[in-house]
mmCIF file as Biopython writes it, N, C-alpha, C and O atoms, coordinates in Angstrom:
data_model
#
loop_
_atom_site.group_PDB
_atom_site.id
_atom_site.type_symbol
_atom_site.label_atom_id
_atom_site.label_alt_id
_atom_site.label_comp_id
_atom_site.label_asym_id
_atom_site.label_entity_id
_atom_site.label_seq_id
_atom_site.pdbx_PDB_ins_code
_atom_site.Cartn_x
_atom_site.Cartn_y
_atom_site.Cartn_z
_atom_site.occupancy
_atom_site.B_iso_or_equiv
_atom_site.auth_seq_id
_atom_site.auth_asym_id
_atom_site.pdbx_PDB_model_num
ATOM 1   N N  . MET A ? 1  ? -123.991 146.741 6.861   1.0 0.0 1  A 1 
ATOM 2   C CA . MET A ? 1  ? -124.621 145.498 6.596   1.0 0.0 1  A 1 
ATOM 3   C C  . MET A ? 1  ? -124.001 144.607 7.126   1.0 0.0 1  A 1 
ATOM 4   O O  . MET A ? 1  ? -123.222 144.192 6.268   1.0 0.0 1  A 1 
ATOM 5   N N  . SER A ? 2  ? -123.720 143.386 9.134   1.0 0.0 2  A 1 
ATOM 6   C CA . SER A ? 2  ? -122.876 142.970 8.796   1.0 0.0 2  A 1 
ATOM 7   C C  . SER A ? 2  ? -122.702 141.300 8.495   1.0 0.0 2  A 1 
ATOM 8   O O  . SER A ? 2  ? -123.633 140.557 8.807   1.0 0.0 2  A 1 
ATOM 9   N N  . ASP A ? 3  ? -122.224 141.086 8.254   1.0 0.0 3  A 1 
ATOM 10  C CA . ASP A ? 3  ? -122.768 140.203 8.421   1.0 0.0 3  A 1 
ATOM 11  C C  . ASP A ? 3  ? -122.404 138.724 9.159   1.0 0.0 3  A 1 
ATOM 12  O O  . ASP A ? 3  ? -122.352 137.610 8.637   1.0 0.0 3  A 1 
ATOM 13  N N  . GLU A ? 4  ? -122.140 139.171 10.748  1.0 0.0 4  A 1 
ATOM 14  C CA . GLU A ? 4  ? -122.353 137.955 11.931  1.0 0.0 4  A 1 
ATOM 15  C C  . GLU A ? 4  ? -124.264 138.697 12.448  1.0 0.0 4  A 1 
ATOM 16  O O  . GLU A ? 4  ? -124.915 138.871 13.479  1.0 0.0 4  A 1 
ATOM 17  N N  . GLN A ? 5  ? -124.375 138.837 11.441  1.0 0.0 5  A 1 
ATOM 18  C CA . GLN A ? 5  ? -126.123 138.686 12.388  1.0 0.0 5  A 1 
ATOM 19  C C  . GLN A ? 5  ? -126.398 137.367 12.049  1.0 0.0 5  A 1 
ATOM 20  O O  . GLN A ? 5  ? -126.862 136.769 13.019  1.0 0.0 5  A 1 
ATOM 21  N N  . GLY A ? 6  ? -126.256 136.422 10.685  1.0 0.0 6  A 1 
ATOM 22  C CA . GLY A ? 6  ? -127.184 134.830 11.054  1.0 0.0 6  A 1 
ATOM 23  C C  . GLY A ? 6  ? -125.986 133.894 11.402  1.0 0.0 6  A 1 
ATOM 24  O O  . GLY A ? 6  ? -126.295 132.709 11.533  1.0 0.0 6  A 1 
ATOM 25  N N  . ALA A ? 7  ? -124.588 134.237 11.585  1.0 0.0 7  A 1 
ATOM 26  C CA . ALA A ? 7  ? -123.363 133.331 12.349  1.0 0.0 7  A 1 
ATOM 27  C C  . ALA A ? 7  ? -124.183 132.801 13.560  1.0 0.0 7  A 1 
ATOM 28  O O  . ALA A ? 7  ? -125.229 133.143 14.112  1.0 0.0 7  A 1 
ATOM 29  N N  . ALA A ? 8  ? -123.036 131.579 13.776  1.0 0.0 8  A 1 
ATOM 30  C CA . ALA A ? 8  ? -123.340 130.811 15.054  1.0 0.0 8  A 1 
ATOM 31  C C  . ALA A ? 8  ? -122.759 131.608 16.127  1.0 0.0 8  A 1 
ATOM 32  O O  . ALA A ? 8  ? -121.982 132.539 15.914  1.0 0.0 8  A 1 
ATOM 33  N N  . ARG A ? 9  ? -123.161 131.217 17.337  1.0 0.0 9  A 1 
ATOM 34  C CA . ARG A ? 9  ? -122.759 131.332 18.539  1.0 0.0 9  A 1 
ATOM 35  C C  . ARG A ? 9  ? -121.227 130.955 18.880  1.0 0.0 9  A 1 
ATOM 36  O O  . ARG A ? 9  ? -120.166 131.515 19.154  1.0 0.0 9  A 1 
ATOM 37  N N  . THR A ? 10 ? -121.890 129.343 18.651  1.0 0.0 10 A 1 
ATOM 38  C CA . THR A ? 10 ? -121.165 127.941 18.722  1.0 0.0 10 A 1 
ATOM 39  C C  . THR A ? 10 ? -120.403 127.148 18.010  1.0 0.0 10 A 1 
ATOM 40  O O  . THR A ? 10 ? -120.695 127.667 16.933  1.0 0.0 10 A 1 
ATOM 41  N N  . ARG A ? 11 ? -119.876 126.554 17.804  1.0 0.0 11 A 1 
ATOM 42  C CA . ARG A ? 11 ? -119.929 125.560 17.530  1.0 0.0 11 A 1 
ATOM 43  C C  . ARG A ? 11 ? -120.625 124.502 17.365  1.0 0.0 11 A 1 
ATOM 44  O O  . ARG A ? 11 ? -119.612 123.803 17.353  1.0 0.0 11 A 1 
ATOM 45  N N  . THR A ? 12 ? -121.509 123.697 17.217  1.0 0.0 12 A 1 
ATOM 46  C CA . THR A ? 12 ? -122.491 122.365 17.136  1.0 0.0 12 A 1 
ATOM 47  C C  . THR A ? 12 ? -121.505 121.047 17.323  1.0 0.0 12 A 1 
ATOM 48  O O  . THR A ? 12 ? -121.760 120.254 18.230  1.0 0.0 12 A 1 
ATOM 49  N N  . ASP A ? 13 ? -120.454 120.845 16.508  1.0 0.0 13 A 1 
ATOM 50  C CA . ASP A ? 13 ? -119.842 120.459 16.235  1.0 0.0 13 A 1 
ATOM 51  C C  . ASP A ? 13 ? -118.623 119.837 16.649  1.0 0.0 13 A 1 
ATOM 52  O O  . ASP A ? 13 ? -118.005 119.850 15.585  1.0 0.0 13 A 1 
ATOM 53  N N  . ALA A ? 14 ? -118.008 119.402 17.327  1.0 0.0 14 A 1 
ATOM 54  C CA . ALA A ? 14 ? -116.590 118.749 18.550  1.0 0.0 14 A 1 
ATOM 55  C C  . ALA A ? 14 ? -115.913 117.603 17.133  1.0 0.0 14 A 1 
ATOM 56  O O  . ALA A ? 14 ? -116.244 116.426 16.983  1.0 0.0 14 A 1 
ATOM 57  N N  . GLY A ? 15 ? -115.123 118.223 16.430  1.0 0.0 15 A 1 
ATOM 58  C CA . GLY A ? 15 ? -113.490 117.571 16.526  1.0 0.0 15 A 1 
ATOM 59  C C  . GLY A ? 15 ? -113.451 117.470 14.538  1.0 0.0 15 A 1 
ATOM 60  O O  . GLY A ? 15 ? -113.748 118.251 13.634  1.0 0.0 15 A 1 
ATOM 61  N N  . PRO A ? 16 ? -113.062 116.449 14.594  1.0 0.0 16 A 1 
ATOM 62  C CA . PRO A ? 16 ? -112.789 117.365 13.368  1.0 0.0 16 A 1 
ATOM 63  C C  . PRO A ? 16 ? -114.099 115.236 12.005  1.0 0.0 16 A 1 
ATOM 64  O O  . PRO A ? 16 ? -114.600 114.179 12.386  1.0 0.0 16 A 1 
ATOM 65  N N  . TYR A ? 17 ? -113.999 115.648 11.179  1.0 0.0 17 A 1 
ATOM 66  C CA . TYR A ? 17 ? -115.187 114.942 10.375  1.0 0.0 17 A 1 
ATOM 67  C C  . TYR A ? 17 ? -114.778 113.724 9.781   1.0 0.0 17 A 1 
ATOM 68  O O  . TYR A ? 17 ? -114.111 113.733 8.746   1.0 0.0 17 A 1 
ATOM 69  N N  . VAL A ? 18 ? -115.288 112.158 10.625  1.0 0.0 18 A 1 
ATOM 70  C CA . VAL A ? 18 ? -115.650 111.159 8.875   1.0 0.0 18 A 1 
ATOM 71  C C  . VAL A ? 18 ? -115.403 110.968 8.449   1.0 0.0 18 A 1 
ATOM 72  O O  . VAL A ? 18 ? -115.607 109.810 8.812   1.0 0.0 18 A 1 
ATOM 73  N N  . HIS A ? 19 ? -114.920 110.852 7.613   1.0 0.0 19 A 1 
ATOM 74  C CA . HIS A ? 19 ? -115.569 110.134 5.798   1.0 0.0 19 A 1 
ATOM 75  C C  . HIS A ? 19 ? -115.522 108.905 6.513   1.0 0.0 19 A 1 
ATOM 76  O O  . HIS A ? 19 ? -115.258 108.743 7.705   1.0 0.0 19 A 1 
ATOM 77  N N  . TYR A ? 20 ? -115.887 107.823 5.410   1.0 0.0 20 A 1 
ATOM 78  C CA . TYR A ? 20 ? -115.361 106.179 5.258   1.0 0.0 20 A 1 
ATOM 79  C C  . TYR A ? 20 ? -115.540 105.575 3.967   1.0 0.0 20 A 1 
ATOM 80  O O  . TYR A ? 20 ? -116.584 105.594 3.315   1.0 0.0 20 A 1 
ATOM 81  N N  . CYS A ? 21 ? -114.358 104.990 3.613   1.0 0.0 21 A 1 
ATOM 82  C CA . CYS A ? 21 ? -114.457 104.479 2.688   1.0 0.0 21 A 1 
ATOM 83  C C  . CYS A ? 21 ? -115.943 103.756 1.207   1.0 0.0 21 A 1 
ATOM 84  O O  . CYS A ? 21 ? -116.707 102.993 1.798   1.0 0.0 21 A 1 
ATOM 85  N N  . GLN A ? 22 ? -116.228 103.859 0.091   1.0 0.0 22 A 1 
ATOM 86  C CA . GLN A ? 22 ? -117.114 103.876 0.268   1.0 0.0 22 A 1 
ATOM 87  C C  . GLN A ? 22 ? -116.944 102.702 -1.310  1.0 0.0 22 A 1 
ATOM 88  O O  . GLN A ? 22 ? -117.306 102.881 -2.473  1.0 0.0 22 A 1 
ATOM 89  N N  . GLU A ? 23 ? -116.442 101.870 -0.832  1.0 0.0 23 A 1 
ATOM 90  C CA . GLU A ? 23 ? -116.505 100.885 -1.142  1.0 0.0 23 A 1 
ATOM 91  C C  . GLU A ? 23 ? -116.867 99.969  -0.270  1.0 0.0 23 A 1 
ATOM 92  O O  . GLU A ? 23 ? -116.611 99.860  0.929   1.0 0.0 23 A 1 
ATOM 93  N N  . PRO A ? 24 ? -117.935 98.855  -1.507  1.0 0.0 24 A 1 
ATOM 94  C CA . PRO A ? 24 ? -119.286 98.349  -1.194  1.0 0.0 24 A 1 
ATOM 95  C C  . PRO A ? 24 ? -118.843 97.277  0.705   1.0 0.0 24 A 1 
ATOM 96  O O  . PRO A ? 24 ? -118.606 96.069  0.688   1.0 0.0 24 A 1 
ATOM 97  N N  . GLY A ? 25 ? -118.845 97.707  1.389   1.0 0.0 25 A 1 
ATOM 98  C CA . GLY A ? 25 ? -118.304 96.177  2.488   1.0 0.0 25 A 1 
ATOM 99  C C  . GLY A ? 25 ? -117.165 97.129  3.222   1.0 0.0 25 A 1 
ATOM 100 O O  . GLY A ? 25 ? -116.855 97.071  4.412   1.0 0.0 25 A 1 
ATOM 101 N N  . CYS A ? 26 ? -116.613 98.027  2.211   1.0 0.0 26 A 1 
ATOM 102 C CA . CYS A ? 26 ? -115.639 99.138  3.890   1.0 0.0 26 A 1 
ATOM 103 C C  . CYS A ? 26 ? -115.640 99.286  4.406   1.0 0.0 26 A 1 
ATOM 104 O O  . CYS A ? 26 ? -116.845 99.531  4.454   1.0 0.0 26 A 1 
ATOM 105 N N  . ARG A ? 27 ? -115.071 99.640  6.033   1.0 0.0 27 A 1 
ATOM 106 C CA . ARG A ? 27 ? -115.220 100.401 7.363   1.0 0.0 27 A 1 
ATOM 107 C C  . ARG A ? 27 ? -114.081 101.303 7.075   1.0 0.0 27 A 1 
ATOM 108 O O  . ARG A ? 27 ? -114.448 102.451 7.323   1.0 0.0 27 A 1 
ATOM 109 N N  . LYS A ? 28 ? -113.185 101.281 6.770   1.0 0.0 28 A 1 
ATOM 110 C CA . LYS A ? 28 ? -111.711 101.673 6.322   1.0 0.0 28 A 1 
ATOM 111 C C  . LYS A ? 28 ? -112.320 103.278 6.539   1.0 0.0 28 A 1 
ATOM 112 O O  . LYS A ? 28 ? -113.380 103.718 6.092   1.0 0.0 28 A 1 
ATOM 113 N N  . TRP A ? 29 ? -111.336 103.972 7.340   1.0 0.0 29 A 1 
ATOM 114 C CA . TRP A ? 29 ? -111.139 105.518 6.968   1.0 0.0 29 A 1 
ATOM 115 C C  . TRP A ? 29 ? -111.147 105.831 5.642   1.0 0.0 29 A 1 
ATOM 116 O O  . TRP A ? 29 ? -110.767 104.847 5.007   1.0 0.0 29 A 1 
ATOM 117 N N  . GLY A ? 30 ? -111.402 106.733 4.949   1.0 0.0 30 A 1 
ATOM 118 C CA . GLY A ? 30 ? -111.691 107.438 3.819   1.0 0.0 30 A 1 
ATOM 119 C C  . GLY A ? 30 ? -110.720 109.026 3.688   1.0 0.0 30 A 1 
ATOM 120 O O  . GLY A ? 30 ? -111.180 110.160 3.820   1.0 0.0 30 A 1 
ATOM 121 N N  . GLY A ? 31 ? -109.278 108.638 3.393   1.0 0.0 31 A 1 
ATOM 122 C CA . GLY A ? 31 ? -108.896 110.061 3.253   1.0 0.0 31 A 1 
ATOM 123 C C  . GLY A ? 31 ? -108.903 110.473 2.297   1.0 0.0 31 A 1 
ATOM 124 O O  . GLY A ? 31 ? -109.017 111.695 2.206   1.0 0.0 31 A 1 
ATOM 125 N N  . PHE A ? 32 ? -108.774 109.581 0.984   1.0 0.0 32 A 1 
ATOM 126 C CA . PHE A ? 32 ? -108.539 110.699 -0.179  1.0 0.0 32 A 1 
ATOM 127 C C  . PHE A ? 32 ? -110.336 110.144 -1.012  1.0 0.0 32 A 1 
ATOM 128 O O  . PHE A ? 32 ? -111.036 109.168 -1.284  1.0 0.0 32 A 1 
ATOM 129 N N  . GLY A ? 33 ? -110.241 111.986 -1.094  1.0 0.0 33 A 1 
ATOM 130 C CA . GLY A ? 33 ? -111.450 112.070 -1.210  1.0 0.0 33 A 1 
ATOM 131 C C  . GLY A ? 33 ? -111.781 113.250 -2.658  1.0 0.0 33 A 1 
ATOM 132 O O  . GLY A ? 33 ? -111.187 114.304 -2.430  1.0 0.0 33 A 1 
ATOM 133 N N  . PHE A ? 34 ? -112.322 113.285 -3.609  1.0 0.0 34 A 1 
ATOM 134 C CA . PHE A ? 34 ? -112.633 114.131 -4.990  1.0 0.0 34 A 1 
ATOM 135 C C  . PHE A ? 34 ? -114.344 114.266 -5.173  1.0 0.0 34 A 1 
ATOM 136 O O  . PHE A ? 34 ? -115.201 113.543 -4.665  1.0 0.0 34 A 1 
ATOM 137 N N  . ALA A ? 35 ? -114.485 115.167 -5.863  1.0 0.0 35 A 1 
ATOM 138 C CA . ALA A ? 35 ? -115.206 115.642 -6.588  1.0 0.0 35 A 1 
ATOM 139 C C  . ALA A ? 35 ? -114.778 116.305 -7.908  1.0 0.0 35 A 1 
ATOM 140 O O  . ALA A ? 35 ? -113.802 116.978 -8.240  1.0 0.0 35 A 1 
ATOM 141 N N  . VAL A ? 36 ? -115.870 115.861 -8.529  1.0 0.0 36 A 1 
ATOM 142 C CA . VAL A ? 36 ? -115.990 116.976 -9.956  1.0 0.0 36 A 1 
ATOM 143 C C  . VAL A ? 36 ? -117.130 117.728 -9.809  1.0 0.0 36 A 1 
ATOM 144 O O  . VAL A ? 36 ? -118.187 117.121 -9.637  1.0 0.0 36 A 1 
ATOM 145 N N  . GLY A ? 37 ? -117.129 118.723 -9.835  1.0 0.0 37 A 1 
ATOM 146 C CA . GLY A ? 37 ? -117.973 120.076 -10.444 1.0 0.0 37 A 1 
ATOM 147 C C  . GLY A ? 37 ? -119.011 120.546 -9.050  1.0 0.0 37 A 1 
ATOM 148 O O  . GLY A ? 37 ? -118.759 121.663 -8.597  1.0 0.0 37 A 1 
ATOM 149 N N  . ARG A ? 38 ? -120.156 119.748 -8.359  1.0 0.0 38 A 1 
ATOM 150 C CA . ARG A ? 38 ? -120.029 120.726 -7.518  1.0 0.0 38 A 1 
ATOM 151 C C  . ARG A ? 38 ? -121.649 119.460 -7.061  1.0 0.0 38 A 1 
ATOM 152 O O  . ARG A ? 38 ? -122.822 119.763 -6.842  1.0 0.0 38 A 1 
ATOM 153 N N  . VAL A ? 39 ? -120.868 117.894 -7.082  1.0 0.0 39 A 1 
ATOM 154 C CA . VAL A ? 39 ? -121.422 117.980 -6.889  1.0 0.0 39 A 1 
ATOM 155 C C  . VAL A ? 39 ? -120.840 116.538 -5.044  1.0 0.0 39 A 1 
ATOM 156 O O  . VAL A ? 39 ? -119.689 116.149 -4.843  1.0 0.0 39 A 1 
ATOM 157 N N  . GLU A ? 40 ? -122.279 116.106 -4.010  1.0 0.0 40 A 1 
ATOM 158 C CA . GLU A ? 40 ? -120.641 115.463 -2.956  1.0 0.0 40 A 1 
ATOM 159 C C  . GLU A ? 40 ? -120.417 114.574 -3.617  1.0 0.0 40 A 1 
ATOM 160 O O  . GLU A ? 40 ? -120.929 113.888 -4.502  1.0 0.0 40 A 1 
ATOM 161 N N  . PRO A ? 41 ? -118.884 114.749 -2.625  1.0 0.0 41 A 1 
ATOM 162 C CA . PRO A ? 41 ? -117.729 114.092 -2.658  1.0 0.0 41 A 1 
ATOM 163 C C  . PRO A ? 41 ? -117.020 112.662 -2.208  1.0 0.0 41 A 1 
ATOM 164 O O  . PRO A ? 41 ? -116.837 112.379 -1.024  1.0 0.0 41 A 1 
ATOM 165 N N  . HIS A ? 42 ? -116.641 111.794 -3.320  1.0 0.0 42 A 1 
ATOM 166 C CA . HIS A ? 42 ? -116.189 110.424 -3.141  1.0 0.0 42 A 1 
ATOM 167 C C  . HIS A ? 42 ? -115.938 110.099 -2.541  1.0 0.0 42 A 1 
ATOM 168 O O  . HIS A ? 42 ? -116.292 110.533 -3.638  1.0 0.0 42 A 1 
ATOM 169 N N  . TRP A ? 43 ? -115.393 109.395 -1.231  1.0 0.0 43 A 1 
ATOM 170 C CA . TRP A ? 43 ? -114.327 109.050 -0.366  1.0 0.0 43 A 1 
ATOM 171 C C  . TRP A ? 43 ? -113.795 107.714 -0.386  1.0 0.0 43 A 1 
ATOM 172 O O  . TRP A ? 43 ? -114.481 106.720 -0.148  1.0 0.0 43 A 1 
ATOM 173 N N  . TYR A ? 44 ? -112.668 107.693 -0.649  1.0 0.0 44 A 1 
ATOM 174 C CA . TYR A ? 44 ? -111.823 105.925 -0.378  1.0 0.0 44 A 1 
ATOM 175 C C  . TYR A ? 44 ? -111.144 105.673 0.908   1.0 0.0 44 A 1 
ATOM 176 O O  . TYR A ? 44 ? -111.658 106.189 1.901   1.0 0.0 44 A 1 
ATOM 177 N N  . CYS A ? 45 ? -110.439 105.206 1.007   1.0 0.0 45 A 1 
ATOM 178 C CA . CYS A ? 45 ? -109.185 104.703 2.172   1.0 0.0 45 A 1 
ATOM 179 C C  . CYS A ? 45 ? -108.336 104.010 1.663   1.0 0.0 45 A 1 
ATOM 180 O O  . CYS A ? 45 ? -108.865 102.944 1.347   1.0 0.0 45 A 1 
ATOM 181 N N  . PHE A ? 46 ? -106.999 104.033 1.332   1.0 0.0 46 A 1 
ATOM 182 C CA . PHE A ? 46 ? -105.737 103.641 0.832   1.0 0.0 46 A 1 
ATOM 183 C C  . PHE A ? 46 ? -106.016 102.986 -0.242  1.0 0.0 46 A 1 
ATOM 184 O O  . PHE A ? 46 ? -106.141 103.515 -1.346  1.0 0.0 46 A 1 
ATOM 185 N N  . GLU A ? 47 ? -106.167 101.475 0.056   1.0 0.0 47 A 1 
ATOM 186 C CA . GLU A ? 47 ? -106.084 100.145 -0.581  1.0 0.0 47 A 1 
ATOM 187 C C  . GLU A ? 47 ? -107.727 100.062 -2.102  1.0 0.0 47 A 1 
ATOM 188 O O  . GLU A ? 47 ? -107.946 99.120  -2.863  1.0 0.0 47 A 1 
ATOM 189 N N  . HIS A ? 48 ? -108.560 101.476 -2.000  1.0 0.0 48 A 1 
ATOM 190 C CA . HIS A ? 48 ? -109.672 101.213 -3.294  1.0 0.0 48 A 1 
ATOM 191 C C  . HIS A ? 48 ? -109.030 102.864 -3.964  1.0 0.0 48 A 1 
ATOM 192 O O  . HIS A ? 48 ? -108.961 103.132 -5.164  1.0 0.0 48 A 1 
ATOM 193 N N  . ARG A ? 49 ? -108.641 103.744 -2.877  1.0 0.0 49 A 1 
ATOM 194 C CA . ARG A ? 49 ? -108.817 105.311 -3.493  1.0 0.0 49 A 1 
ATOM 195 C C  . ARG A ? 49 ? -108.450 104.214 -5.402  1.0 0.0 49 A 1 
ATOM 196 O O  . ARG A ? 49 ? -108.045 103.072 -5.617  1.0 0.0 49 A 1 
ATOM 197 N N  . PRO A ? 50 ? -108.843 105.281 -6.260  1.0 0.0 50 A 1 
ATOM 198 C CA . PRO A ? 50 ? -108.721 105.477 -7.464  1.0 0.0 50 A 1 
ATOM 199 C C  . PRO A ? 50 ? -107.437 104.869 -8.697  1.0 0.0 50 A 1 
ATOM 200 O O  . PRO A ? 50 ? -106.924 105.968 -8.908  1.0 0.0 50 A 1 
ATOM 201 N N  . ALA A ? 51 ? -106.976 104.312 -9.211  1.0 0.0 51 A 1 
ATOM 202 C CA . ALA A ? 51 ? -105.359 104.399 -9.328  1.0 0.0 51 A 1 
ATOM 203 C C  . ALA A ? 51 ? -104.851 105.646 -10.499 1.0 0.0 51 A 1 
ATOM 204 O O  . ALA A ? 51 ? -103.698 106.018 -10.714 1.0 0.0 51 A 1 
ATOM 205 N N  . THR A ? 52 ? -106.334 106.209 -11.253 1.0 0.0 52 A 1 
ATOM 206 C CA . THR A ? 52 ? -105.791 107.558 -12.045 1.0 0.0 52 A 1 
ATOM 207 C C  . THR A ? 52 ? -106.945 108.096 -11.052 1.0 0.0 52 A 1 
ATOM 208 O O  . THR A ? 52 ? -107.699 107.302 -10.489 1.0 0.0 52 A 1 
ATOM 209 N N  . TRP A ? 53 ? -107.048 109.679 -10.849 1.0 0.0 53 A 1 
ATOM 210 C CA . TRP A ? 53 ? -107.769 110.568 -10.348 1.0 0.0 53 A 1 
ATOM 211 C C  . TRP A ? 53 ? -108.685 111.027 -11.367 1.0 0.0 53 A 1 
ATOM 212 O O  . TRP A ? 53 ? -108.680 110.139 -12.219 1.0 0.0 53 A 1 
ATOM 213 N N  . PRO A ? 54 ? -109.583 112.086 -11.777 1.0 0.0 54 A 1 
ATOM 214 C CA . PRO A ? 54 ? -110.208 112.767 -12.930 1.0 0.0 54 A 1 
ATOM 215 C C  . PRO A ? 54 ? -109.430 114.007 -12.919 1.0 0.0 54 A 1 
ATOM 216 O O  . PRO A ? 54 ? -109.080 114.777 -12.025 1.0 0.0 54 A 1 
ATOM 217 N N  . PRO A ? 55 ? -109.227 113.950 -14.513 1.0 0.0 55 A 1 
ATOM 218 C CA . PRO A ? 55 ? -108.722 115.169 -14.600 1.0 0.0 55 A 1 
ATOM 219 C C  . PRO A ? 55 ? -109.016 116.267 -13.696 1.0 0.0 55 A 1 
ATOM 220 O O  . PRO A ? 55 ? -109.957 116.023 -12.940 1.0 0.0 55 A 1 
ATOM 221 N N  . ALA A ? 56 ? -108.568 117.213 -13.583 1.0 0.0 56 A 1 
ATOM 222 C CA . ALA A ? 56 ? -108.706 118.430 -12.870 1.0 0.0 56 A 1 
ATOM 223 C C  . ALA A ? 56 ? -109.188 119.594 -14.520 1.0 0.0 56 A 1 
ATOM 224 O O  . ALA A ? 56 ? -108.775 119.818 -15.658 1.0 0.0 56 A 1 
ATOM 225 N N  . LYS A ? 57 ? -110.211 119.972 -13.649 1.0 0.0 57 A 1 
ATOM 226 C CA . LYS A ? 57 ? -111.056 121.241 -14.597 1.0 0.0 57 A 1 
ATOM 227 C C  . LYS A ? 57 ? -110.232 122.440 -15.409 1.0 0.0 57 A 1 
ATOM 228 O O  . LYS A ? 57 ? -110.075 123.606 -15.047 1.0 0.0 57 A 1 
ATOM 229 N N  . GLN A ? 58 ? -109.825 121.882 -16.445 1.0 0.0 58 A 1 
ATOM 230 C CA . GLN A ? 58 ? -109.459 123.350 -17.514 1.0 0.0 58 A 1 
ATOM 231 C C  . GLN A ? 58 ? -109.757 125.092 -17.149 1.0 0.0 58 A 1 
ATOM 232 O O  . GLN A ? 58 ? -110.825 125.496 -16.690 1.0 0.0 58 A 1 
ATOM 233 N N  . VAL A ? 59 ? -108.866 125.754 -17.386 1.0 0.0 59 A 1 
ATOM 234 C CA . VAL A ? 59 ? -110.043 126.835 -16.811 1.0 0.0 59 A 1 
ATOM 235 C C  . VAL A ? 59 ? -109.031 127.814 -17.831 1.0 0.0 59 A 1 
ATOM 236 O O  . VAL A ? 59 ? -107.864 128.037 -17.510 1.0 0.0 59 A 1 
ATOM 237 N N  . ALA A ? 60 ? -109.639 128.362 -19.097 1.0 0.0 60 A 1 
ATOM 238 C CA . ALA A ? 60 ? -109.382 128.554 -19.761 1.0 0.0 60 A 1 
ATOM 239 C C  . ALA A ? 60 ? -109.070 129.894 -19.791 1.0 0.0 60 A 1 
ATOM 240 O O  . ALA A ? 60 ? -108.625 130.400 -20.821 1.0 0.0 60 A 1 
#
């Protein structure tokens, strides 16, 4: 079975996806992002990025 059967032939998006800072009232580009588990990632600008990032998941 080919995995190309359901693939789109052309890209519908143009250029990189732009994330904005999630701090209320801030409209700067959010270049610092993180996600814990399978949740929606959080994006912040340089000024509002967390001082300490969430700890990485420990693999046993």
